[in-house]
C-alpha positions as CSV (number, residue, x, y, z in Angstrom):
1,M,126.8,-60.4,-186.9
2,A,129.7,-62.2,-188.5
3,A,129.6,-65.6,-188.0
4,G,132.0,-67.2,-185.5
5,A,133.1,-63.9,-184.3
6,G,131.4,-64.0,-180.9
7,V,130.8,-60.0,-181.0
8,V,127.1,-59.2,-181.2
9,R,126.8,-55.9,-183.0
10,P,123.0,-54.8,-182.6
11,A,121.4,-53.9,-186.0
12,Y,119.9,-51.2,-184.7
13,R,121.8,-48.2,-182.1
14,R,118.3,-46.9,-181.1
15,I,114.7,-49.0,-181.0
16,V,111.2,-48.0,-179.5
17,L,109.7,-50.5,-177.8
18,K,105.4,-50.0,-177.6
19,L,104.0,-52.0,-174.9
20,S,100.2,-52.4,-174.6
21,G,98.1,-52.6,-171.6
22,E,97.2,-55.5,-172.7
23,A,100.1,-57.4,-173.0
24,L,101.7,-55.8,-169.6
25,A,98.3,-57.4,-167.6
26,G,99.9,-60.7,-168.6
27,S,97.8,-63.9,-167.4
28,Q,95.8,-61.6,-164.6
29,G,94.2,-59.8,-167.9
30,Y,94.0,-56.3,-166.2
31,G,96.7,-53.9,-164.2
32,I,100.0,-54.7,-164.3
33,D,101.4,-58.6,-163.9
34,P,105.1,-58.0,-161.9
35,Q,106.3,-61.0,-163.6
36,V,106.0,-59.5,-166.7
37,L,107.0,-56.3,-165.7
38,E,110.0,-58.3,-163.9
39,R,110.4,-60.4,-167.7
40,I,110.1,-57.1,-169.9
41,A,112.8,-54.8,-167.8
42,I,115.7,-57.8,-168.0
43,E,115.2,-58.4,-171.7
44,V,115.7,-54.2,-172.2
45,R,118.3,-54.6,-168.6
46,D,120.0,-56.9,-171.9
47,V,119.1,-54.9,-175.0
48,T,120.5,-51.8,-173.7
49,T,124.1,-53.6,-172.5
50,L,125.1,-54.2,-175.6
51,G,124.8,-50.4,-175.5
52,V,120.9,-49.8,-177.9
53,Q,119.0,-46.8,-176.7
54,V,115.5,-48.1,-176.2
55,A,112.7,-45.7,-175.9
56,I,110.1,-47.2,-174.5
57,V,105.9,-46.3,-175.0
58,I,103.7,-47.9,-172.9
59,G,99.7,-47.9,-174.3
60,G,98.0,-47.4,-170.8
61,G,94.2,-47.6,-172.2
62,N,93.7,-50.8,-171.0
63,I,95.4,-50.4,-167.4
64,F,92.8,-47.6,-167.1
65,R,89.4,-48.9,-168.4
66,G,89.7,-52.5,-168.4
67,I,90.2,-55.0,-171.4
68,A,86.6,-55.9,-171.2
69,R,85.6,-52.0,-170.8
70,A,88.0,-50.7,-173.7
71,R,87.2,-53.4,-176.6
72,A,83.3,-52.8,-175.6
73,A,84.2,-48.5,-176.0
74,W,86.4,-49.0,-179.2
75,S,82.8,-50.8,-181.3
76,A,80.6,-48.5,-179.3
77,R,82.7,-45.3,-180.3
78,P,80.1,-42.4,-181.7
79,P,80.4,-41.7,-185.2
80,T,81.6,-38.4,-184.3
81,T,84.8,-39.6,-182.9
82,W,85.2,-41.7,-185.8
83,A,84.7,-38.3,-187.9
84,C,87.3,-36.3,-186.0
85,S,90.0,-39.2,-186.3
86,R,90.0,-39.4,-189.6
87,R,90.9,-35.8,-190.5
């Protein structure tokens, strides 16, 4: 953006926004916090009005398992899962 020009020119025409389930939970610590979702929606709307195309990817594991269970499941993953994921 040129200094003092008054025109906002985005650096990118397309972006990918990756949101974690934990981020969507907000202060609740689980599920989807409506206030967090509304704030993100407003920010995405503002970016799209600049002509930027936004792709949104949401990680839903924590939403379905719960944050505490997700952390426990990650640390207790069986060795066969690790072996498969390395290939």
